[in-house]
N, C-alpha and C positions, 0 to 999 in steps of 0.2 A: 553143647560143644562150642567153644569160642571160635568166632570167625564165620559161622554159618550165614550170618546176615551182614557180612562186611559190605559197606557201601549202601545199604538199604536205608531209606528214610521212612520212619514209622510215625504216623499221626496218632495221637491219643486225645480223644475229646472228653472233657469233663467239666463240671461246674459245681457250685455249692451243693453239698450233700453227697458227693461221690464217696463210695465206700473206700476208705484209705488203702486197705490191703489189696483191693482189686485195681487200684491205680499203681501202687508201688511194686507189687510182685511181678505183674506182666511187664512193666516198664524195665525193671531190673533184668528180667529174662531176655528181652530183645536187645537191650543195651549190652548185656553180657555176651550176647552172641555176635556183637559187632555192629548192630544197627545204631543209627542216630535217631533218637525219639524226640518228638516235639509235642509239648503239652499245649493243646488248643482249648480255648474256652469262649464263652459268649463275649467276653471282653478281656483285657489284660489285668483286671483287678484281681487280687489274691482270692483264691477259692477256699472254702472251709470244707475239709474232709470230715467224714464221720466214721465211727466204729459201730457196727451193728445197727446203723441207721439212727442211733439214739445218742451216743456219746460223742462229743466233739473230739476230733483228732487234730492233726496238724493243718496248717494252711500251706497252700502251694501257689506260687506265682506262675501263671501261664506264660509260655514262650510267645504266643501269638493269639490274636482274636480271630474267630471264625470268619469274620468279614474280610480279613487280610490274607487268607490262604486259599489255595486251590487244590483239589484232589490230584491234579497233575504234578504237584510238587512232592508227592509221596508214593511209596510202593505198597504200603499196607496200613491198616487202620485197627486200633484197639478202642473198644467202647466198654469202659468199666461200669459197674452197676452202682447201686445206691438208689433207693426209691425216689428221693427228692431230685437227685441228679438226673436220672432218666426221665422223670416227668417234666423237668424244665427243658431238657435238650429236645425232646420230641415236639415241643411247642415252638422251636426256632426253625423258621423256614430256611435259614442259612445252613443249619446243621443237617436238616433233612436233605437239602440239595447236595451238600458235600458227601453225605453217605450214599445217596443215589448215584453220584458220579463214580464212586469206588466200584459199586456193583456193575454199572454200565461198562466199566473198563475191565471187569473180571478180576480186579485186584482182591487179594485176601483180606478178610475182616475177622476179628475176634470180638465176641460180645458175651459178657458174663452177667448172670444174675438178672437184674431188672433192665439191663441195656437193650434187650430185644424190643422193648417198647418203641424205641426210635426206629427200629426196622419195621415194626408194624405200621407206625405212622407214615413211613416212607413207602409203604406198599411193596416191601421187599421179601416178605416171608411166603408169599403165595407159591405153592408147589415145592416148598423146601421142607426138609426135616431139621428140626432144631430143638434145643432144650433151653430152659430158663428157670428162674425162680418159680415155684409152683403157682403163685397167684397170677402169672402172666399167661399160663397155658391156654386158658379159654380165649384170651385176646388173640393169641397166635392162631388157634383153630378158626376163630371167626374171621381172621384175615387170610385164610386159605392155606395156612401152614400145617405141617404135621408135627405136633408137640409131643415129645417123648421125655421120659424121666431117666436120663443117663448122665454119667459123670462128664463126658465130653462127646460132642457130636460134630462131625465134619460133613458138610454138604457143599461140594463144588467151591472150596475155598472159604466157606463160612464156618468158623469154629465157634461153638457155643458151649457154655457150661452153666450149672445151676446156681452155685453158691460159693463163698470163699473156701469151703471144704474141698472143692474141686480144683483149686488153683494150681496145684502141682501138675495135674493132667492137662489143664487148660494151657498153662505156660509152655509145657513141652510141645503140645500140639500146635500152638500159634507159631513157635519158632520153626517147626517142621513145615507148616503150610506157607509161612512167609518166605522160607527158603526156596520153595517150589515156584514162587512168583505167581503171575497172573494165571488164572484157571480157565480163561475163555468166558465168553458171555453166554448166559443161559436165557432162554425165553422165559418171560415172566410167568407164562402159563405151563411151563414144563412140569412134568410129573416128577415128584421127588423120588430119589432112589432110596430104598430101605437099607 
């Protein structure tokens, strides 16, 4: 529904290798609901999107570099997938700190496919229930999270989905959760709700 996110600022973090549909469809969903999205990357150089991790898609010019933004500037965060994208982002200390600041403030976050790798790196899955691309589930469990195989999972403002096939449910749920706003801060060691 148009207007649900009027006035909200949504950060989207991506770099080379981002799964194009996982960048475009969630961005379109939040913008269509009235938010103002900002594409953030490791630098402002154009990034190469991919289709199914194999075929080159379009290039996108980031609106800002991660070193030039603060989580305080945004109300919500989207982390699209793509194997190479997620692997690069989790190696950036600036990205990890940025994501940690969202969780520390209880702000809603959406992560799809391989994106939870960044959450694992940032030690943010402990005690949470989430889903992801199947190959990440052992990493999530090893990091103290409860990995499940479901279309979309919500845990205290964290929305996760498995693959591009789940995008319709993911987009609907991020708009809903982002509209609710901050969800309060959870203890890192809190037990996940089933």
